[in-house]
Residue frames relative to the residue before (quaternion, step in Angstrom):
aa qw qx qy qz dx dy dz
M 1.0000 0.0000 0.0000 0.0000 0.00 0.00 0.00
D 0.2001 -0.7653 0.6031 0.1027 3.56 -0.94 0.90
I 0.0616 -0.7747 0.6292 0.0092 3.54 -1.01 0.92
S 0.3978 -0.7209 0.5077 0.2537 3.59 -0.78 0.94
G 0.6309 -0.6039 0.3634 0.3244 3.53 -1.14 0.79
H 0.6579 0.5174 -0.3376 0.4307 3.61 1.01 -0.59
N 0.6365 0.5217 -0.3352 0.4587 3.61 1.26 -0.14
V 0.7576 0.2641 -0.1395 0.5804 3.59 1.25 -0.37
S 0.1265 -0.8089 0.5661 0.0961 3.60 -0.99 0.72
Q 0.8701 0.0469 0.0043 0.4906 3.62 0.12 -1.22
I 0.8132 0.0924 0.0159 0.5744 3.55 0.91 -0.92
I 0.0969 -0.7643 0.6326 0.0799 3.50 -1.15 0.63
D 0.2868 -0.7299 0.5969 0.1695 3.54 -1.01 0.87
L 0.1184 -0.8103 0.5734 0.0246 3.56 -0.72 1.11
R 0.0293 0.7606 -0.6480 0.0281 3.52 -1.10 0.81
A 0.1514 -0.7995 0.5779 0.0622 3.55 -0.78 1.02
D 0.0284 -0.7717 0.6352 -0.0130 3.54 -0.94 1.00
V 0.2727 -0.7049 0.6247 0.1963 3.54 -1.15 0.71
I 0.0916 -0.8106 0.5784 -0.0056 3.54 -0.56 1.21
G 0.0219 0.8050 -0.5912 0.0445 3.54 -0.92 0.93
K 0.5824 -0.5643 0.4515 0.3722 3.50 -1.30 0.26
D 0.2430 -0.7527 0.5958 0.1398 3.56 -1.01 0.83
D 0.2314 -0.8107 0.5279 0.1029 3.57 -0.28 1.29
N 0.6062 0.5899 -0.3506 0.4020 3.61 1.21 -0.41
E 0.7712 0.2530 -0.1358 0.5682 3.57 1.10 -0.62
A 0.3678 -0.7650 0.4891 0.2008 3.59 -0.44 1.20
W 0.6816 0.5016 -0.2966 0.4425 3.57 0.99 -0.79
L 0.6898 0.4291 -0.2680 0.5179 3.57 1.25 -0.37
S 0.1899 -0.8238 0.5251 0.0983 3.57 -0.14 1.27
R 0.7873 0.1152 -0.0664 0.6021 3.59 1.14 -0.64
R 0.0639 -0.7912 0.6079 0.0190 3.53 -1.15 0.61
I 0.4242 -0.6636 0.5447 0.2879 3.58 -1.07 0.69
L 0.2260 -0.8033 0.5434 0.0909 3.54 -0.56 1.23
A 0.7905 -0.0450 0.0491 0.6088 3.60 1.11 -0.66
Q 0.1843 -0.7658 0.6065 0.1082 3.54 -1.17 0.64
G 0.3071 -0.7340 0.5785 0.1794 3.52 -1.01 0.88
P 0.6544 -0.4980 0.3701 0.4322 3.58 -1.24 0.11
Q 0.4436 -0.6484 0.5431 0.2965 3.53 -1.22 0.53
L 0.0944 -0.8105 0.5779 0.0129 3.59 -0.82 0.98
R 0.2179 -0.7237 0.6373 0.1504 3.55 -1.16 0.69
V 0.0890 -0.8243 0.5590 -0.0112 3.55 -0.46 1.26
P 0.2929 -0.7441 0.5684 0.1934 3.61 -0.66 1.05
L 0.3328 -0.7633 0.5252 0.1756 3.56 -0.92 0.92
D 0.7004 0.3893 -0.2646 0.5365 3.59 1.27 -0.17
S 0.0776 0.8644 -0.4916 0.0710 3.56 0.91 0.96
D 0.5850 0.5698 -0.3894 0.4260 3.62 1.18 -0.25
L 0.6537 0.4766 -0.3118 0.4982 3.60 1.26 -0.21
I 0.1336 0.8026 -0.5606 0.1542 3.55 0.27 1.29
G 0.7936 0.2861 -0.2236 0.4883 3.56 -0.91 0.91
F 0.6656 -0.4922 0.3964 0.3970 3.49 -1.40 0.00
P 0.4372 -0.6969 0.4938 0.2818 3.64 -0.74 0.97
T 0.0981 0.8219 -0.5382 0.1586 3.56 -0.40 1.28
S 0.0093 0.7534 -0.6568 -0.0299 3.53 -1.25 0.56
S 0.1955 -0.7751 0.5875 0.1258 3.57 -1.21 0.35
S 0.1318 0.7660 -0.6185 0.1154 3.54 -1.14 0.73
S 0.5477 -0.5609 0.4872 0.3847 3.53 -1.35 0.05
F 0.3567 -0.7354 0.5348 0.2144 3.57 -0.60 1.12
E 0.6087 0.5622 -0.3503 0.4367 3.59 1.06 -0.75
A 0.6747 0.4918 -0.2897 0.4680 3.57 0.91 -0.92
R 0.7046 0.4393 -0.2600 0.4929 3.60 1.10 -0.61
G 0.4849 -0.6900 0.4193 0.3361 3.59 1.28 -0.05
L 0.4476 0.6817 -0.4562 0.3562 3.58 1.19 0.54
P 0.5995 -0.5520 0.4212 0.3981 3.60 -1.13 0.48
A 0.5453 -0.6373 0.4447 0.3142 3.55 -1.09 0.78
A 0.2794 0.6925 -0.6260 0.2246 3.52 -0.89 1.10
G 0.6086 -0.5776 0.3967 0.3724 3.57 -1.15 0.47
W 0.7871 -0.0922 0.1013 0.6014 3.56 1.11 -0.73
R 0.0964 -0.7487 0.6416 0.1358 3.48 -1.36 0.02
L 0.2918 -0.7234 0.6015 0.1728 3.52 -1.23 0.63
R 0.1616 -0.7540 0.6300 0.0918 3.55 -0.94 0.96
V 0.0912 -0.8000 0.5929 0.0097 3.56 -0.73 1.10
T 0.0851 -0.8100 0.5799 0.0158 3.55 -0.83 1.06
A 0.3487 0.7589 -0.4885 0.2526 3.60 1.26 0.13
D 0.1300 -0.7974 0.5859 0.0629 3.54 -1.02 0.86
S 0.7639 0.1798 -0.1614 0.5984 3.57 1.29 0.18
L 0.6289 -0.5496 0.4013 0.3760 3.56 -1.25 0.42
E 0.6892 0.4743 -0.2674 0.4779 3.58 1.19 -0.55
A 0.4048 0.7355 -0.4669 0.2779 3.60 1.26 -0.11
P 0.5021 -0.6620 0.4572 0.3173 3.59 -0.93 0.83
F 0.5383 -0.6578 0.4339 0.2989 3.55 -0.85 1.03
V 0.7046 0.4919 -0.2892 0.4218 3.61 0.75 -1.01
H 0.7067 0.4124 -0.2678 0.5087 3.61 1.18 -0.37
S 0.7102 0.5028 -0.2304 0.4355 3.57 1.27 -0.30
V 0.7713 0.2660 -0.1399 0.5610 3.58 1.18 -0.42
H 0.0120 -0.7843 0.6200 -0.0171 3.54 -0.96 0.90
L 0.2396 -0.7657 0.5860 0.1133 3.56 -0.87 1.03
E 0.1113 -0.7716 0.6247 0.0444 3.55 -0.82 1.05
L 0.1830 -0.7948 0.5748 0.0667 3.57 -0.69 1.14
N 0.3398 -0.7498 0.5427 0.1667 3.56 -0.99 0.92
V 0.2834 -0.7981 0.5121 0.1427 3.59 -0.40 1.24
D 0.4823 0.6668 -0.4378 0.3622 3.61 1.24 0.02
Y 0.6908 0.4489 -0.2637 0.5017 3.61 1.24 -0.37
P 0.4817 -0.6787 0.4692 0.2952 3.62 -0.78 0.97
A 0.6411 0.5324 -0.3320 0.4419 3.61 0.97 -0.78
V 0.6555 0.4900 -0.3068 0.4858 3.58 1.08 -0.71
R 0.6160 0.5276 -0.3511 0.4679 3.60 1.04 -0.67
R 0.6308 0.5031 -0.3307 0.4894 3.62 1.06 -0.69
L 0.6118 0.5405 -0.3377 0.4685 3.59 1.07 -0.73
I 0.6553 0.5091 -0.3015 0.4696 3.59 0.92 -0.91
A 0.6982 0.4538 -0.2558 0.4911 3.59 1.05 -0.80
N 0.4776 -0.6962 0.4064 0.3494 3.58 1.34 0.19
R 0.5942 0.5023 -0.3881 0.4939 3.57 1.10 0.83
P 0.1385 0.8344 -0.5271 0.0825 3.62 0.80 0.89
D 0.4306 -0.6246 0.5618 0.3299 3.53 -1.20 0.47
S 0.6549 -0.5687 0.3310 0.3716 3.57 -1.13 0.64
A 0.6372 0.5320 -0.3417 0.4406 3.62 1.01 -0.72
T 0.6536 0.5024 -0.3139 0.4710 3.61 0.95 -0.85
D 0.6521 0.5176 -0.3059 0.4618 3.57 0.93 -0.92
A 0.6727 0.4948 -0.2936 0.4653 3.58 0.91 -0.92
E 0.6795 0.4855 -0.2996 0.4614 3.60 0.92 -0.86
L 0.6185 0.5242 -0.3468 0.4715 3.60 1.05 -0.68
N 0.6553 0.5033 -0.3077 0.4718 3.60 0.91 -0.87
A 0.6448 0.5092 -0.3173 0.4735 3.59 1.01 -0.80
S 0.6462 0.5193 -0.3222 0.4571 3.61 0.97 -0.84
I 0.6493 0.5091 -0.3151 0.4690 3.57 0.93 -0.89
T 0.6445 0.5264 -0.3151 0.4563 3.58 0.95 -0.87
R 0.6566 0.5146 -0.3107 0.4555 3.59 0.88 -0.93
V 0.6858 0.4889 -0.2872 0.4563 3.58 0.85 -0.99
L 0.6582 0.5050 -0.3226 0.4557 3.61 0.91 -0.84
I 0.6664 0.4873 -0.3080 0.4728 3.60 0.90 -0.85
A 0.6505 0.5047 -0.3160 0.4713 3.60 0.96 -0.82
T 0.6413 0.5277 -0.3203 0.4558 3.59 1.00 -0.80
V 0.6614 0.4885 -0.3047 0.4806 3.59 0.91 -0.91
S 0.6251 0.5340 -0.3396 0.4569 3.60 0.99 -0.77
R 0.6655 0.5042 -0.2956 0.4643 3.59 0.94 -0.90
L 0.7112 0.4637 -0.2611 0.4594 3.58 0.87 -0.97
W 0.6445 0.5381 -0.3202 0.4389 3.57 1.06 -0.71
G 0.1732 -0.8044 0.5455 0.1591 3.58 1.06 -0.70
D 0.6999 -0.3588 0.3172 0.5299 3.56 -0.68 -1.11
G 0.1241 0.8736 -0.4623 0.0876 3.53 1.16 0.74
D 0.4349 -0.6912 0.5239 0.2420 3.49 -1.23 0.62
A 0.5877 0.5978 -0.3698 0.4006 3.57 1.15 -0.58
R 0.4497 -0.6630 0.5270 0.2838 3.55 -1.13 0.71
L 0.4894 -0.6863 0.4578 0.2826 3.55 -0.82 1.01
E 0.6230 0.5433 -0.3404 0.4482 3.60 1.03 -0.73
D 0.6416 0.5157 -0.3203 0.4688 3.59 1.06 -0.73
I 0.6360 0.5154 -0.3248 0.4737 3.58 1.00 -0.80
A 0.6571 0.5106 -0.3073 0.4616 3.60 0.94 -0.89
A 0.6666 0.4977 -0.3043 0.4640 3.59 0.98 -0.82
E 0.6950 0.4783 -0.2687 0.4648 3.57 0.99 -0.84
H 0.7748 0.2009 -0.0925 0.5922 3.58 1.18 -0.65
P 0.1178 -0.8708 0.4732 0.0620 3.61 0.45 1.22
D 0.7110 0.4068 -0.2695 0.5064 3.62 1.17 -0.27
S 0.4546 0.7121 -0.4252 0.3248 3.57 1.29 0.24
I 0.6546 -0.4846 0.4029 0.4175 3.51 -1.35 0.18
T 0.6106 0.5464 -0.3476 0.4559 3.60 1.11 -0.61
A 0.6572 0.4932 -0.3106 0.4778 3.59 0.96 -0.82
A 0.6354 0.5139 -0.3308 0.4719 3.61 1.01 -0.76
A 0.6513 0.5011 -0.3106 0.4777 3.58 0.99 -0.82
Q 0.6217 0.5362 -0.3419 0.4572 3.58 1.02 -0.74
R 0.6600 0.4970 -0.3084 0.4715 3.61 0.88 -0.92
A 0.6613 0.5063 -0.3067 0.4607 3.58 0.94 -0.89
A 0.6567 0.5099 -0.3147 0.4579 3.60 0.91 -0.87
E 0.6758 0.4899 -0.2937 0.4659 3.57 0.94 -0.87
Q 0.7394 0.4330 -0.2325 0.4602 3.59 0.83 -1.01
R 0.8168 0.3127 -0.1272 0.4678 3.57 0.88 -0.90
A 0.7672 0.2480 -0.1852 0.5618 3.58 1.27 0.03
A 0.3382 -0.7627 0.4767 0.2767 3.59 1.32 -0.14
L 0.5405 0.5788 -0.4083 0.4541 3.56 1.02 0.92
S 0.4940 -0.5826 0.5339 0.3625 3.54 -1.25 0.40
I 0.6296 -0.5354 0.3833 0.4123 3.59 -1.17 0.37
S 0.6346 0.5264 -0.3395 0.4527 3.61 0.99 -0.73
E 0.6705 0.4822 -0.2972 0.4792 3.58 0.94 -0.88
A 0.6354 0.5293 -0.3335 0.4526 3.61 0.99 -0.78
V 0.6614 0.4864 -0.3066 0.4816 3.60 0.94 -0.85
K 0.6261 0.5326 -0.3333 0.4618 3.58 1.00 -0.80
Q 0.6779 0.4694 -0.2992 0.4801 3.59 0.91 -0.87
F 0.6064 0.5594 -0.3541 0.4403 3.59 1.00 -0.76
R 0.7234 0.4494 -0.2401 0.4659 3.57 0.96 -0.90
L 0.8035 0.3327 -0.1480 0.4709 3.56 0.86 -0.97
R 0.8053 0.0518 0.0098 0.5905 3.57 1.04 -0.76
P 0.1110 -0.8464 0.5167 0.0655 3.61 0.48 1.14
E 0.6043 0.5607 -0.3617 0.4353 3.59 1.10 -0.57
A 0.6275 0.5212 -0.3360 0.4709 3.61 1.10 -0.62
L 0.6356 0.5040 -0.3279 0.4842 3.59 1.03 -0.73
E 0.6476 0.5157 -0.3185 0.4617 3.58 0.91 -0.88
Y 0.6470 0.5111 -0.3122 0.4720 3.59 0.99 -0.81
A 0.6453 0.5204 -0.3203 0.4584 3.61 0.96 -0.85
I 0.6669 0.4871 -0.3018 0.4763 3.58 0.95 -0.85
A 0.6813 0.4990 -0.2942 0.4475 3.59 0.83 -0.99
S 0.6894 0.4730 -0.2970 0.4612 3.58 0.90 -0.83
R 0.6638 0.4929 -0.3062 0.4719 3.58 1.01 -0.73
Q 0.7073 0.4425 -0.2540 0.4892 3.59 1.01 -0.81
R 0.2195 -0.8054 0.5199 0.1815 3.60 1.25 -0.36
I 0.0024 -0.8832 0.4689 -0.0114 3.51 1.00 0.99
L 0.8101 0.2645 -0.1441 0.5030 3.63 0.77 -0.87
S 0.5705 0.6359 -0.3727 0.3623 3.58 1.21 0.02
R 0.6414 0.5459 -0.3319 0.4247 3.62 1.18 -0.01
């Protein structure tokens, strides 16, 4: 089967059925004889993991910080791996340990909290005053920035994405408290 590229983008759901003629029933010209498993196949399998780069922020003339997230998403359905890029600053010893896969718990917790804040803020910005339910968008587009924000909100703030966005807009201090308490940033 050939499928043109403009009909498929990131993921394709495949289902295989064996169809045969049913000679026992005249009204039934075709019949499903066997069904295979349904598979979700990512088409961008070379993009594994969080898009990340590292450099000296000082050498690039950037303000001093351990990292920064660049977000280019322009819709709630935008693919996460194409929409978010993490830049790590090698000027910090704690970040160099993170790059070497030996992060201290405080750095790891703060990075996770930063990613969570940015994802929730991004979804809030893109959603505007939208009527669509964020949970429905995340379910329909599992590799989207909305789905990533939903996972982050659930894992790192114990909130649904809708509740996290609501807190971000109406009570940002409550969202910050939920993230800090769940990440236990200073308790390690």
